ZATOR-989350 format. One record per residue (C-alpha): x, y, z. Coordinates in steps of 0.1 Angstrom, whole numbers, padded with zeros to 4 digits, always signed. Each point is the difference from the previous one (the first is absolute). Last residue first. Layout:
XYZ
...
***
This chain:
-0154+0604-0027
-0021-0031-0005
+0020-0033-0001
-0015-0027-0024
+0005-0035+0015
+0008-0030-0019
+0001-0039+0008
+0016-0029-0013
+0019+0015-0028
+0025-0021-0019
+0032+0018-0008
+0024-0022-0024
+0036+0008+0006
+0022-0010-0032
+0023-0032-0010
+0009-0005-0036
+0003-0034-0020
-0028+0011-0022
-0023-0001+0032
+0009-0006+0037
-0023+0024+0022
+0013+0003+0036
-0025+0006+0026
-0015+0030+0018
-0033-0005+0017
-0018+0033+0005
-0015+0024+0026
-0004+0034-0017
-0006+0035+0018
-0010+0024-0029
+0006+0033-0009
-0023+0013-0030
+0014+0019-0030
-0012-0026-0026
-0035-0014+0013
-0014-0026+0021
-0035-0001+0016
-0020-0003-0034
+0007-0039+0000
+0014-0008+0034
-0026-0029+0000
+0014-0015-0030
+0029-0012+0019
-0001-0032-0014
+0036-0005-0003
+0022+0029+0009
+0031+0008-0021
+0028+0023+0007
+0027+0015-0025
+0026+0017+0020
+0018+0035-0006
+0030+0012+0015
+0003+0040+0005
+0031+0012+0014
+0001+0015+0033
-0017+0027+0020
-0038-0002+0006
-0025+0020-0021
-0004-0025-0027
-0012-0024+0026
+0021-0031-0011
-0014-0020-0030
-0028-0020-0011
-0013-0014-0032
-0032-0016+0006
-0020-0032-0013
-0032-0006+0015
-0016-0034-0012
-0039-0007-0004
-0003+0019-0037
-0028-0025-0010
+0029-0023-0012
+0031+0018+0006
+0010+0034+0007
-0007+0030+0023
+0021+0030-0002
+0021+0021+0024
+0033+0025-0012
+0023+0021+0021
-0014-0013+0033
+0022+0015+0030
+0010-0024+0028
-0004+0013+0033
+0006-0032+0019
+0013-0033-0009
-0010-0030+0017
+0014-0036-0006
-0015-0034+0006
+0029-0025-0004
-0011-0034-0018
-0004-0023+0028
+0020-0022+0021
-0022-0016+0027
-0021-0018-0030
+0017+0009-0033
+0027+0016-0017
+0034-0016-0015
+0015+0025+0000
+0016+0023+0026
+0034+0003-0017
-0019+0011-0033
-0014+0029+0018
+0031+0010+0017
+0016+0000-0035
-0026+0022-0017
+0002+0023+0030
+0036+0006-0009
-0009+0004-0037
-0019+0030+0008
-0029+0013+0022
+0013+0015+0031
+0001+0038-0011
-0040-0001-0003
-0003-0010+0038
-0017-0035+0009
-0020-0002+0031
+0005-0038+0009
-0021-0029+0011
-0036+0012-0007
-0027-0021+0015
-0034+0009-0015
-0028-0008+0026
-0037-0006-0003
-0014-0006+0033
-0013-0034+0009
+0028-0005+0030
-0010+0034+0014
-0035-0008+0001
+0008-0030+0023
-0003-0038-0009
+0003-0024+0029
-0036+0000+0014
-0019+0009-0030
+0018-0027-0020
-0007-0026+0024
-0039+0012+0002
+0004-0003-0039
+0015-0032-0001
-0029-0015+0024
-0024+0015-0023
+0011-0014-0035
+0007-0034+0015
-0035+0000+0013
-0015+0008-0031
+0019-0023-0021
-0007-0031+0023
-0027-0014-0022
+0024+0004-0031
+0027-0021+0017
+0032+0017+0002
+0030-0001-0021
+0030+0023+0005
+0031+0015-0018
+0025+0023+0015
+0021+0030-0007
+0015+0027+0027
+0009-0022+0026
+0007-0027-0022
-0018-0033-0011
-0027-0025+0010
-0035-0011+0001
-0022-0028+0004
-0037-0011+0008
-0004+0030+0020
-0023+0007+0027
+0021-0012+0031
+0029+0017-0016
-0017+0036+0010
+0027+0010+0021
+0026-0016-0025
-0013+0021-0025
+0010+0030+0017
+0032-0011+0009
+0005-0006-0040
-0011+0033-0008
+0024+0017+0021
-0011+0039+0002
+0026+0029+0005
+0013-0003-0033
-0031-0002-0023
-0017-0033-0011
-0007-0020-0030
-0023-0029+0001
-0012-0027-0026
-0032-0018-0002
-0019-0033+0000
-0037-0004+0007
-0012-0035+0004
-0033-0015-0013
+0014-0004-0035
+0030+0024-0003
-0013+0035+0004
+0021+0030-0003
+0020+0020+0024
+0016+0034+0008
+0015+0008+0036
+0013+0036+0004
+0020+0013+0028
+0002+0038+0001
+0018+0028-0020
-0030+0007-0024
+0016-0002-0032
+0030-0023+0007
-0023-0027+0020
-0026+0005-0029
+0027-0008-0027
+0014-0028+0021
-0037-0015+0004
-0007+0002-0038
+0036-0019-0010
-0011-0028+0029
-0034-0002-0014
+0010-0008-0035
+0009-0035-0003
-0031-0007+0021
-0022+0015-0029
-0028+0022+0017
-0031-0017-0009
-0014-0005+0033
+0007+0034+0010
+0025+0013+0029
+0010+0025+0024
+0015+0003+0034
+0016+0035+0005
+0015+0005+0036
-0001+0034+0019
-0036+0005-0014
-0019+0032+0001
+0011+0013-0032
-0002-0031-0019
-0030+0008-0023
+0001-0020-0030
+0010+0015-0035
+0036-0011+0004
-0013-0036-0002
-0017+0001-0033
+0030+0020-0015
+0024-0025+0014
-0021-0030-0016
+0004+0016-0034
+0036+0012+0003
+0010-0036+0012
-0017-0014-0029
+0014+0023-0026
+0035-0006+0016
-0003-0040-0002
-0013-0002-0032
+0032+0018-0011
+0020-0023+0020
-0016-0030-0016
+0009+0016-0036
+0038+0000+0011
-0002-0031+0018
-0012-0018-0034
+0027+0019-0020
+0024-0015+0026
-0011-0033-0007
+0003+0003-0039
+0032+0012+0003
+0011-0030+0023
-0018-0025-0022
+0022+0013-0032
+0035+0005+0021
+0006-0031+0014
+0013-0004+0036
-0031+0004+0019
+0006+0002+0038
-0015+0035+0007
-0026-0003-0023
-0009-0033+0013
-0003+0015+0035
-0020+0031-0016
-0025-0025-0014
-0002-0023+0031
-0014+0034+0018
-0033-0010-0015
-0028+0027-0016
-0004+0036+0008
+0016+0004+0034
+0023-0028-0003
+0013+0009-0036
-0002+0038+0008
+0025-0005+0028
+0027-0005-0022
-0010+0031-0020
-0002+0020+0032
+0033-0012+0011
+0019+0014-0032
-0014+0034-0004
-0006+0017+0033
+0020-0014+0028
+0028-0016-0025
+0002+0031-0016
+0003+0017+0035
+0029-0025+0007
+0022+0016-0028
+0010-0017-0030
+0033+0011-0012
+0006+0010-0036
+0028-0016-0020
-0007-0034+0011
-0018-0007-0031
-0031-0009+0018
-0021+0032-0007
-0032+0010+0012
-0030+0014-0019
-0026-0023+0021
-0006-0021-0031
+0037-0002-0004
+0001-0012+0041
-0024-0028-0011
+0020-0012-0029
+0032-0003+0019
-0016-0017+0028
-0013-0026-0022
+0032-0005-0017
+0021-0004+0035
+0033+0010-0002
+0000+0034+0019
+0022+0028-0008
-0017+0027+0018
-0013-0025+0025
+0035-0013+0009
+0009+0037+0009
-0033+0002+0021
+0007-0030+0018
+0030+0012+0013
-0014+0031+0019
-0033-0019+0006
+0018-0028+0018
+0021+0026+0019
-0029+0021+0008
-0015-0033+0012
+0026-0011+0023
-0001+0034+0021
-0026+0027-0010
-0026-0001-0029
-0029-0009+0026
-0023-0025-0018
-0025+0015-0026
-0007-0037-0014
+0007+0015-0037
+0033+0012+0012
+0011-0034+0014
-0018-0021-0027
+0020+0020-0031
+0033+0002+0019
-0001-0038+0007
-0008-0006-0036
+0030+0019-0014
+0021-0013+0025
-0002-0038-0012
+0028+0009-0024
+0021+0004+0033
-0003-0036+0011
+0008-0016-0036
+0030+0019-0005
+0018-0028-0018
-0023-0031-0003
-0009-0022+0031
+0018-0029+0012
+0033+0015+0005
-0015+0025+0026
-0002-0028+0025
-0028-0019+0015
-0001+0016+0032
+0006+0035-0011
-0026-0004-0027
-0024-0012+0026
+0007+0029+0019
-0005+0024-0028
-0034-0017-0010
-0013+0004+0035
+0013+0038+0000
-0019+0003-0033
-0031-0015+0010
+0002+0025+0031
+0005+0032-0019
-0028-0012-0024
-0023+0000+0029
+0013+0035+0008
+0025+0004+0025
-0008+0023+0030
+0016-0021+0031
+0036+0011-0005
+0027-0011+0023
-0015-0035+0004
+0003-0016+0036
-0014+0033+0017
-0036-0013+0001
+0000-0039-0002
-0025+0001-0028
-0003+0032-0022
+0023-0009-0027
-0024-0031-0010
+0012-0036-0010
-0028-0023+0015
+0017-0035+0000
-0014-0038-0004
-0034+0017+0004
-0029+0002+0027
-0012+0035-0003
+0012+0027+0026
-0022+0010+0029
-0003+0037+0012
-0002+0009-0038
+0031+0017-0017
+0000+0031-0020
+0008-0007-0036
+0034-0009-0013
-0002-0036-0012
+0017-0031-0009
-0022-0030+0014
+0014-0037-0009
-0026-0027+0001
-0002-0037-0005
-0026-0019-0015
-0013-0032+0016
-0039+0008-0008
-0002+0007+0035
+0028+0023+0002
-0012+0018-0029
-0034+0008+0018
+0017+0007+0032
+0018+0029-0019
-0033+0009-0014
-0014+0007+0036
+0034+0019+0012
-0001+0024-0029
+0009+0034+0018
+0038-0005-0013
-0009-0012-0034
+0010+0027-0024
+0027+0022-0017
+0015-0033-0011
-0012-0036+0009
+0018-0033-0005
-0020-0031-0006
+0020-0033+0004
-0014-0037-0011
-0021+0011-0031
-0020-0030-0014
-0015+0027-0024
-0035-0012+0013
+0012+0008+0034
+0010+0037-0012
-0035+0001-0014
-0019-0010+0032
+0022+0025+0022
-0010+0029-0027
-0035-0009+0006
+0005+0000+0038
+0019+0036-0001
+0030+0015+0006
+0006+0037-0003
-0022+0028-0012
-0033-0004-0022
-0011-0030-0015
-0027+0008-0028
+0009+0040-0004
+0038-0003+0005
+0008-0030-0016
+0026-0019+0020
+0034-0002-0015
+0012-0035+0000
+0034-0011-0018
+0009-0037-0001
+0036-0005+0001
+0022-0005-0033
+0034-0011+0011
+0031+0004-0022
+0021+0014+0027
-0004+0035-0016
-0036-0004-0002
+0000-0007+0039
+0015+0036+0001
-0022+0013-0026
-0033-0011+0018
+0011+0016+0033
+0008+0031-0016
-0032+0000-0020
-0020-0009+0031
+0015+0031+0017
-0010+0022-0032
-0038-0010+0003
-0001+0004+0037
+0013+0037+0001
-0018+0007-0032
-0033-0011+0013
-0018-0035-0004
+0019-0018+0030
+0021-0032-0005
+0003-0035+0005
+0027-0019-0013
-0003-0036-0005
+0027-0026+0004
+0000-0038-0008
+0029-0021+0014
+0030-0008-0018
+0020-0015+0029
+0026+0025-0002
-0021+0028-0003
-0025-0009+0027
+0029+0001+0025
+0014+0032-0012
-0036+0013+0004
-0001-0014+0037
+0035+0014+0009
-0012+0033-0017
-0031+0003+0025
+0018-0008+0031
+0030+0022-0006
-0024+0030-0010
-0026-0004+0028
+0011+0030+0020
+0021+0024-0025
+0034+0002+0012
+0010-0027-0025
-0004+0029-0029
+0028+0020+0014
-0004+0035-0009
+0002+0017-0030
+0015+0035+0000
+0037-0009+0004
+0000-0022-0032
-0023+0023-0023
+0019+0032+0016
-0028+0027+0004
+0025+0026+0002
-0025+0030+0009
-0019-0014+0029
+0027-0018+0013
+0024+0030+0001
-0028+0018+0018
-0003-0028+0025
+0036+0002+0005
+0000+0037+0007
-0026-0003+0026
-0036+0010+0007
-0019-0008-0031
-0037+0004+0010
-0011+0008-0035
-0008+0035+0007
+0034+0006+0012
+0015-0016-0033
-0024+0023-0021
+0013+0033+0020
+0037-0008-0003
-0005-0008-0039
-0016+0034-0005
+0032+0019+0020
+0023-0021-0020
+0019-0029+0015
+0033+0001+0014
-0010+0022+0031
-0021-0031+0012
+0010+0003+0036
+0000+0038-0004
-0035-0001-0011
-0011-0022+0030
+0014+0026+0025
-0014+0027-0020
-0035-0011+0002
-0018-0021-0024
-0033+0009-0017
-0032-0011+0006
-0027-0004-0027
-0017+0029-0015
-0035-0005+0001
-0027+0015-0023
-0037-0004+0008
-0019-0015-0030
-0033+0019-0007
***
């Protein structure tokens, strides 16, 4: 049973300061930590020029760009080394297209997830040496690869690292490490995704070389890739990320990329520019299809799809990713069912795996377990004599700091405070589990694991209308740290109740204001996906409290409010 918690609301002094905004917007701004009118204006205006910071402020940017410009002038051979997830693939594609615009064809290297794992590796170094590469530029990876950086140096290959992950105690040796987390306070926004850092590098290089060397609007036409990678990597959608994603969604709705057009068509999304793409559609439709390439086969397929200019191979690749995404869903469901059958009731941290669990799926399973049981989850599979896995964590437990405390047992690890990857030798697995469980027992409280449903705003029936639609549009794009608002409506009367869909798993309600109350009746359609546990519990005439998301649905050129139920309580009177 989830405990409903209505978030704090602003006082009269705050409301007076923001009196130009609706009561609902005042509440959301307060909850987002916005304290001044200037901050509120910046939150809503999202001006492209004003919302993006000077890329030269990122530590290492000028050194890295200077070396790249020298390499371009001397016609040296480049390699772009990316990660295999949607963030890494889009970042790789951005640099690839920058060089392509200059008539340069870089070597593209994306490691194979199962065989090579995350980051630089010695086999990749050997391959790059065989290709006579002079300079390697990493995207979305590299900041923890000190040994591999030394290997590149021994082979006479220079290295520039662009990354956004948490910094190690000692940085790898490189010409430049471009990471917004360095020199704290120098760059105004530290939460860029890997693709965001790659874009800032390209932005700086364009500025240094002159826009006249590039096709008209080249920089902005990259923003569809920036939006995909940023939303997919679950970085905060605040500050600069919010601006990048807002304009990226506009570009994505009319993307020029044939492969992306076919991928979106398969996901039943339009690319004619008439219907705006939403960040949620990236998260649940576009990114999973791109990630499916690296999870089920090789991420090179997704990279080629994003860069392919010819229609026929682009359509074929999009169809291949569609099939792989379906296989990914089925396999995830199968492994999740096995994992959920295990007893975690006495554990504050879930650490589980099997030898035959595919490494491309374990991160998805970890995320689902973390969400369902509200505790950190580490899920792994076997890779030769080593164990490799992914971790997902709850709000009050920093998984990277926990892994740092057992670093002596790890072959490698990296990531963010709530998502990470790790590799451990098989013989160290038992001790790894034991020590992490001890850390979790010391740091995680019962309250941390409590399943909570946080509610942003209690909505009255009379507040639902066009003005609320406009407010919701102004809050987009949604994502981490700017989530879709969660509403509560009390004492709604059910006029109709029926279960729909395959196996009658989804609940559809028609509700209105309690008929005994004064005021005109407004009727609203609600849908609750996978609400089969309410079968037999709700009927016409019942009074219910409903927690739901309220989004603007664009259909046939018209906008309407869509009630998506999150939870439901039947009131007993």
